[in-house]
Each structure stands twice: as C-alpha cells, then as structure tokens.
Residue frames as qw, qx, qy, qz and C-alpha x, y, z in Angstrom:
[[0.113, 0.169, 0.153, 0.967, 157.40, 83.01, 114.71],
 [0.219, 0.432, 0.527, -0.699, 154.67, 85.19, 115.82],
 [0.504, 0.629, 0.590, 0.050, 151.73, 85.81, 113.43],
 [0.140, 0.948, -0.102, -0.268, 153.14, 89.31, 112.63],
 [0.275, -0.575, 0.676, 0.370, 156.56, 87.77, 111.90],
 [0.552, 0.196, 0.781, 0.217, 155.11, 85.14, 109.55],
 [0.415, 0.837, 0.353, -0.053, 153.30, 87.75, 107.51],
 [0.045, 0.913, -0.312, -0.258, 156.40, 90.03, 107.32],
 [0.508, -0.326, 0.731, 0.319, 158.59, 86.98, 106.43],
 [0.583, 0.429, 0.663, 0.192, 156.46, 86.10, 103.47],
 [0.255, 0.958, 0.084, -0.102, 156.34, 89.72, 102.28],
 [0.232, -0.765, 0.519, 0.303, 160.27, 89.85, 102.55],
 [0.584, -0.061, 0.758, 0.284, 160.56, 86.56, 100.49],
 [0.147, 0.264, 0.641, 0.706, 158.32, 87.68, 97.84],
 [0.196, 0.206, 0.286, -0.915, 156.00, 90.73, 98.15],
 [0.533, 0.034, -0.463, -0.708, 153.58, 89.22, 95.55],
 [0.261, -0.108, -0.950, 0.135, 152.88, 86.32, 97.91],
 [0.068, -0.476, -0.669, 0.567, 150.58, 88.47, 100.06],
 [0.000, 0.566, 0.490, 0.664, 147.61, 90.31, 98.66],
 [0.331, -0.632, 0.164, -0.681, 146.40, 91.20, 102.06],
 [0.446, -0.004, -0.826, 0.345, 146.58, 89.79, 105.68],
 [0.554, -0.590, -0.036, -0.587, 144.80, 89.67, 108.88],
 [0.345, 0.190, -0.828, 0.400, 145.35, 88.41, 112.37],
 [0.644, -0.390, -0.062, -0.656, 142.66, 86.99, 114.51],
 [0.905, -0.364, 0.104, -0.194, 142.66, 84.72, 117.59],
 [0.485, -0.676, 0.519, 0.193, 146.38, 84.54, 117.47],
 [0.692, 0.121, 0.628, 0.336, 146.68, 83.24, 113.99],
 [0.015, 0.505, -0.338, -0.794, 147.78, 84.89, 110.79],
 [0.657, 0.534, 0.532, -0.021, 145.67, 84.69, 107.54],
 [0.034, -0.522, 0.401, 0.752, 147.13, 85.70, 104.25],
 [0.733, 0.578, 0.289, -0.210, 145.33, 85.89, 100.87],
 [0.442, -0.338, 0.638, 0.532, 147.53, 84.57, 98.27],
 [0.504, 0.494, -0.276, -0.652, 147.19, 85.27, 94.35],
 [0.954, 0.166, 0.162, -0.190, 146.22, 82.26, 92.29],
 [0.734, 0.577, -0.319, 0.163, 149.51, 82.22, 90.31],
 [0.084, 0.612, -0.636, 0.462, 151.46, 82.18, 93.67],
 [0.840, -0.344, 0.044, -0.418, 149.33, 79.60, 95.54],
 [0.968, 0.002, -0.128, 0.215, 151.70, 76.52, 94.99],
 [0.507, 0.503, -0.338, 0.613, 154.92, 78.63, 95.22],
 [0.311, -0.606, 0.326, -0.655, 153.89, 80.25, 98.49],
 [0.923, -0.286, 0.048, -0.254, 152.75, 76.81, 99.88],
 [0.861, 0.267, -0.269, 0.338, 156.18, 75.29, 98.81],
 [0.249, 0.554, -0.418, 0.675, 158.13, 77.94, 100.59],
 [0.584, -0.522, 0.267, -0.561, 156.01, 77.65, 103.86],
 [0.990, -0.106, -0.042, -0.085, 156.74, 74.05, 103.85],
 [0.871, 0.286, -0.134, 0.377, 160.38, 74.10, 103.02],
 [0.063, 0.770, -0.252, 0.582, 161.56, 77.20, 104.66],
 [0.536, -0.028, -0.691, 0.485, 163.58, 76.40, 107.79],
 [0.085, -0.063, 0.409, -0.907, 161.95, 79.29, 109.71],
 [0.632, -0.079, -0.096, -0.765, 158.41, 78.36, 108.69],
 [0.077, 0.149, -0.983, 0.080, 158.64, 74.62, 108.50],
 [0.708, 0.059, 0.200, -0.675, 154.78, 74.03, 107.92],
 [0.056, 0.234, -0.960, -0.145, 155.06, 70.23, 107.85],
 [0.169, 0.325, 0.910, -0.196, 151.43, 69.55, 108.55],
 [0.235, -0.189, -0.394, -0.868, 148.51, 70.25, 106.39],
 [0.204, 0.050, 0.749, -0.628, 145.84, 70.42, 109.04],
 [0.371, 0.516, 0.760, -0.133, 142.61, 70.93, 107.13],
 [0.062, 0.118, 0.433, 0.891, 140.94, 72.75, 104.14],
 [0.165, 0.590, 0.669, -0.422, 137.58, 74.58, 104.37],
 [0.158, 0.414, 0.482, 0.756, 135.43, 76.74, 102.16],
 [0.092, 0.499, 0.456, -0.731, 133.44, 79.89, 102.75],
 [0.282, 0.523, 0.686, 0.420, 130.56, 80.62, 100.41],
 [0.034, -0.474, -0.159, 0.866, 130.06, 84.43, 99.59],
 [0.388, 0.529, 0.713, 0.248, 127.07, 84.39, 97.20],
 [0.134, 0.937, 0.197, -0.255, 126.62, 88.24, 97.24],
 [0.085, -0.751, 0.479, 0.447, 130.21, 88.49, 95.89],
 [0.912, 0.349, -0.070, -0.204, 129.77, 85.42, 93.73],
 [0.336, 0.634, -0.663, 0.215, 132.84, 83.97, 95.22],
 [0.920, -0.348, -0.178, 0.010, 134.02, 81.06, 97.29],
 [0.086, -0.817, 0.534, -0.199, 136.93, 81.34, 99.68],
 [0.915, 0.032, -0.381, 0.132, 139.34, 78.40, 100.11],
 [0.332, -0.798, 0.432, -0.257, 141.11, 78.24, 103.39],
 [0.835, 0.204, -0.467, 0.208, 144.12, 76.02, 103.89],
 [0.556, -0.785, 0.220, -0.161, 145.02, 75.75, 107.65],
 [0.692, 0.378, -0.516, 0.334, 148.82, 74.87, 108.05],
 [0.630, -0.746, 0.193, -0.097, 150.62, 73.94, 111.25],
 [0.421, 0.597, -0.632, 0.260, 154.28, 73.57, 112.01],
 [0.888, -0.377, -0.253, 0.066, 154.91, 70.59, 114.48],
 [0.690, 0.119, -0.213, 0.682, 158.54, 71.72, 114.78],
 [0.157, 0.260, -0.104, 0.947, 157.99, 75.46, 115.22],
 [0.098, -0.533, -0.765, 0.349, 154.43, 75.22, 116.73],
 [0.169, 0.409, 0.079, -0.893, 152.80, 78.02, 114.85],
 [0.479, 0.515, 0.710, -0.027, 149.81, 78.22, 112.53],
 [0.011, 0.337, -0.341, -0.877, 148.95, 79.93, 109.34],
 [0.568, 0.550, 0.577, -0.202, 145.84, 80.19, 107.08],
 [0.173, -0.142, 0.573, 0.788, 146.30, 80.31, 103.40],
 [0.404, 0.592, 0.599, -0.357, 143.36, 81.81, 101.67],
 [0.078, -0.091, 0.578, 0.807, 142.19, 82.47, 98.17],
 [0.492, 0.465, 0.438, -0.591, 138.94, 83.56, 96.59],
 [0.149, -0.006, 0.810, 0.567, 137.59, 82.04, 93.36],
 [0.508, -0.034, -0.274, -0.816, 134.42, 82.51, 91.18],
 [0.649, 0.016, 0.608, -0.457, 131.48, 80.41, 92.29],
 [0.832, 0.511, 0.098, -0.190, 130.95, 79.37, 88.65],
 [0.881, 0.380, -0.114, 0.256, 133.79, 77.15, 87.38],
 [0.184, -0.891, 0.380, -0.167, 136.24, 78.52, 90.01],
 [0.939, 0.094, -0.250, 0.218, 139.60, 76.69, 90.26],
 [0.341, -0.845, 0.409, -0.050, 142.68, 76.57, 92.35],
 [0.556, 0.483, -0.675, 0.053, 146.02, 74.67, 91.70],
 [0.889, -0.348, -0.295, -0.041, 146.35, 71.64, 93.75],
 [0.229, -0.749, 0.556, -0.278, 148.61, 71.61, 96.91],
 [0.968, -0.154, 0.124, -0.156, 148.72, 67.83, 96.85],
 [0.804, 0.401, -0.237, 0.370, 152.11, 67.79, 95.29],
 [0.013, -0.665, 0.416, -0.620, 153.28, 69.94, 98.33],
 [0.407, -0.218, 0.700, -0.545, 151.45, 68.21, 101.11],
 [0.248, -0.096, -0.919, -0.290, 150.12, 64.71, 100.37],
 [0.030, 0.412, 0.799, -0.437, 147.58, 65.23, 103.17],
 [0.256, 0.354, -0.012, -0.899, 145.95, 67.97, 100.95],
 [0.184, -0.014, -0.826, -0.533, 144.63, 65.30, 98.50],
 [0.137, -0.483, -0.863, 0.051, 141.49, 64.22, 100.47],
 [0.054, -0.595, -0.337, 0.728, 140.82, 67.76, 101.82],
 [0.141, 0.329, -0.377, -0.854, 140.77, 69.03, 98.31],
 [0.177, -0.195, -0.876, -0.405, 138.41, 66.35, 97.08],
 [0.111, -0.588, -0.682, 0.421, 136.01, 67.11, 100.05],
 [0.028, 0.549, 0.114, -0.828, 136.05, 70.82, 99.13],
 [0.103, 0.112, -0.668, -0.728, 135.47, 70.11, 95.47],
 [0.210, -0.338, -0.892, -0.214, 132.39, 68.01, 96.11],
 [0.184, -0.651, -0.660, 0.327, 130.83, 70.14, 98.74],
 [0.029, -0.719, -0.082, 0.690, 131.66, 73.60, 97.20],
 [0.678, 0.678, 0.282, 0.024, 132.26, 72.98, 93.56],
 [0.020, -0.895, 0.388, 0.221, 135.77, 74.45, 93.50],
 [0.946, 0.286, -0.084, 0.127, 138.05, 72.52, 91.11],
 [0.528, -0.705, 0.400, 0.255, 141.65, 71.72, 92.01],
 [0.643, 0.697, -0.298, -0.108, 143.75, 71.87, 88.86],
 [0.344, 0.548, -0.741, 0.180, 146.45, 69.10, 88.61],
 [0.650, -0.320, 0.547, -0.420, 144.85, 66.96, 91.36],
 [0.098, 0.288, -0.924, -0.233, 145.81, 63.32, 90.65],
 [0.167, -0.284, -0.939, -0.095, 142.37, 61.78, 91.59],
 [0.237, 0.045, 0.227, -0.944, 139.70, 64.40, 91.89],
 [0.435, -0.307, -0.740, -0.410, 136.61, 62.12, 92.48],
 [0.519, -0.611, -0.015, -0.598, 133.99, 62.29, 95.15],
 [0.214, 0.237, -0.832, 0.454, 135.04, 61.22, 98.65],
 [0.234, 0.081, 0.726, -0.642, 131.79, 61.46, 100.76],
 [0.592, 0.381, 0.239, -0.669, 128.86, 61.65, 98.35],
 [0.719, 0.220, 0.647, 0.127, 127.61, 59.15, 95.71],
 [0.292, -0.041, 0.512, 0.807, 128.54, 59.85, 92.07],
 [0.063, 0.555, 0.706, 0.435, 124.91, 60.45, 91.29],
 [0.240, -0.726, -0.429, 0.482, 124.46, 63.21, 93.81],
 [0.303, 0.655, 0.249, 0.646, 123.73, 66.70, 92.22],
 [0.198, -0.916, -0.076, -0.339, 124.63, 70.00, 93.67],
 [0.448, 0.285, -0.555, 0.640, 127.13, 71.27, 96.47],
 [0.515, -0.621, -0.592, 0.004, 125.56, 70.79, 99.84],
 [0.507, -0.479, -0.314, 0.644, 127.72, 73.52, 101.57],
 [0.104, 0.260, 0.280, 0.918, 126.82, 76.32, 99.45],
 [0.151, 0.234, 0.536, -0.797, 124.32, 78.66, 100.95],
 [0.553, 0.221, -0.163, -0.786, 121.87, 78.38, 98.02],
 [0.266, 0.056, -0.958, -0.091, 121.73, 74.52, 98.40],
 [0.682, -0.271, 0.026, -0.678, 118.00, 73.70, 99.24],
 [0.107, -0.209, 0.932, -0.276, 117.63, 70.89, 101.73],
 [0.306, 0.309, 0.838, -0.329, 114.13, 69.73, 102.65],
 [0.440, 0.645, 0.231, -0.580, 112.55, 71.85, 100.04],
 [0.077, 0.452, -0.697, -0.552, 114.46, 70.53, 97.02],
 [0.771, 0.188, -0.255, -0.552, 112.70, 68.53, 94.43],
 [0.743, -0.220, 0.619, -0.129, 112.33, 64.81, 95.36],
 [0.514, 0.528, -0.559, -0.381, 114.08, 62.59, 92.83],
 [0.991, -0.046, -0.097, -0.075, 114.08, 58.79, 92.29],
 [0.331, -0.727, 0.602, 0.014, 117.05, 57.31, 94.00],
 [0.684, 0.400, -0.553, -0.258, 118.79, 54.77, 91.70],
 [0.229, 0.255, -0.895, 0.287, 119.90, 52.56, 94.61],
 [0.560, -0.127, 0.369, -0.731, 116.42, 52.26, 96.10],
 [0.179, -0.029, -0.974, -0.137, 114.90, 48.73, 96.44],
 [0.634, -0.300, -0.149, -0.697, 111.20, 48.09, 96.64],
 [0.409, -0.237, 0.782, -0.406, 110.03, 45.93, 99.63],
 [0.191, -0.092, -0.914, -0.345, 108.48, 42.55, 98.79],
 [0.532, -0.467, -0.491, -0.508, 105.03, 41.43, 99.78],
 [0.450, -0.643, 0.341, -0.518, 104.10, 41.75, 103.50],
 [0.911, -0.292, 0.264, -0.124, 104.23, 37.97, 104.16],
 [0.777, 0.512, -0.353, 0.099, 107.38, 37.33, 101.98],
 [0.633, 0.168, -0.554, 0.514, 109.80, 37.47, 104.93],
 [0.448, -0.764, -0.399, 0.240, 109.71, 38.48, 108.66],
 [0.264, 0.729, -0.130, 0.618, 110.76, 41.99, 109.23],
 [0.317, 0.071, -0.640, 0.696, 112.42, 43.20, 112.49],
 [0.255, 0.063, 0.423, -0.867, 109.71, 43.54, 115.20],
 [0.707, 0.094, -0.224, -0.664, 107.13, 41.58, 113.12],
 [0.461, -0.204, 0.837, -0.212, 105.97, 38.25, 114.21],
 [0.296, 0.056, -0.764, -0.570, 105.17, 35.72, 111.37],
 [0.711, -0.126, -0.093, -0.686, 101.61, 34.39, 111.40],
 [0.864, 0.048, -0.487, -0.119, 102.81, 30.81, 111.53],
 [0.286, 0.366, -0.719, 0.516, 104.71, 31.09, 114.77],
 [0.525, -0.438, -0.730, 0.000, 101.71, 30.50, 116.92],
 [0.271, -0.302, -0.392, 0.825, 102.39, 33.67, 118.91],
 [0.088, 0.844, 0.520, 0.094, 99.36, 36.14, 118.93],
 [0.259, 0.596, 0.017, 0.760, 99.88, 39.91, 118.32],
 [0.481, -0.765, -0.064, -0.422, 98.40, 40.47, 121.88],
 [0.065, -0.634, 0.690, -0.343, 101.39, 38.85, 123.51],
 [0.827, -0.210, 0.425, -0.302, 99.76, 35.36, 124.28],
 [0.016, 0.367, -0.882, -0.294, 100.94, 31.97, 122.95],
 [0.061, 0.171, 0.974, 0.135, 98.69, 29.76, 121.01],
 [0.126, 0.597, 0.735, -0.295, 95.20, 31.13, 122.03],
 [0.238, 0.748, 0.404, 0.470, 93.18, 33.89, 120.47],
 [0.208, 0.339, -0.175, 0.901, 93.87, 37.55, 121.15],
 [0.508, -0.580, -0.132, -0.623, 90.62, 37.85, 123.05],
 [0.868, -0.347, -0.332, 0.123, 91.76, 35.17, 125.46],
 [0.637, 0.132, -0.251, 0.717, 95.06, 36.87, 125.90],
 [0.043, 0.311, -0.183, 0.932, 93.65, 40.17, 127.02],
 [0.560, -0.584, -0.470, -0.352, 90.40, 39.06, 128.78],
 [0.141, -0.585, 0.495, -0.627, 90.41, 40.38, 132.41],
 [0.251, -0.055, -0.927, 0.273, 90.16, 38.14, 135.40],
 [0.279, -0.589, -0.711, -0.265, 86.69, 37.66, 136.80],
 [0.409, -0.788, -0.399, 0.228, 87.19, 39.63, 140.00],
 [0.472, 0.025, 0.029, 0.881, 89.80, 42.19, 138.70],
 [0.036, -0.360, -0.122, -0.924, 88.82, 45.79, 139.64],
 [0.500, -0.640, -0.546, -0.207, 86.25, 44.71, 142.23],
 [0.131, -0.751, 0.310, -0.568, 86.25, 46.86, 145.40]]
C-alpha cells in the first residue's frame, strides 16, 4: 500500500487509531493514542494487507519546550515492502508507553535502549534493565538537557588505582633491570649512546 492508503486503512479499521498523520520522504507517520498503542500495533502486524512483520528500530525525540518525549517505532513489511512510523508523545517526567514486545519480539531490546537513553518506561516489558550503560550510570544521555563535559565529575566505582611506578612494566616502558638505556643504547650510559662522532658535522 502507498503511505496514503496505509493511513486511510488504519482510519477505516478504527478511527481512534490515528490522532494525526503526516507523510514525508515517502513514508507515513501516524500518532497513536496511548490506549490504542498495542491494539494498533497488533493490527499492523496481523492484518493481511499491512503485514508489518519486521520491527525495524525504535527512536526517541526530546521536546523540552513541550515537556514531552516522542517515541517512534519504525515498522517494515518484508512481504508488502512498505514502511510505517508509529509515534506517540509522553511526558518527560515519569512518561510511560505500553510495551510492544508481546507483538514483536524484536521490540524488546529497542525499548530497553529507549528507556535507558531517554527515560521512557515501557509498561509490561518482561526485562526492563539497562542494555548499554552500567547500572550505576545516572541520567539520560540522549535528552537535550544532559550535560556532557560540564557535568560534575564523580568517583567511578569500577576505577582501579595504579600500583607503584616500579611494580610492573607498563606498555612502552622499559624496566630499569633490562640493561637497555632510555636513550636507545644497550648496556652503556645514555651519554655514550647519544655522543656524536668525532668528525660529525665537519665541513
């Protein structure tokens, strides 16, 4: 189906599926109400005309001025070869969306990533734990108000202090006991290693 036909089809099936729609770059985007999120996704996958059998990816868009985060689920039909973007906006603070992992198993990891990077909770997710970041990490890195180099430096619990300088050879460091001087010679003093030849530089 064409993007226009996909939007019209969803509206025919259930007018409440589509809050608004848009078509850009040859793809249809539909904003779906929260209480219809799973039902619309289920129809898009199981309907013979739609047949969206591939959950391609999920992304987030931070709208701090509106105090909202937009969740975008990009769907693709291998059989029908058409695309659709399911979209929904939630509050930045404690915003949540029902999980689509029961409809597409591939949504599982994408929702975990969106949760840890944007802070959107996916209700009913079977294993909503961090996928990319350490458990001790604080904040949501893909929000526009997340401070990078200017954020407060904190002690890292996994940090290990180095031992004394002579405790073990480090990459690129020559142990003193090896008999190799730092000037590149072997055995002799550094002065001998770098001393110029007697007639070097003479005209």
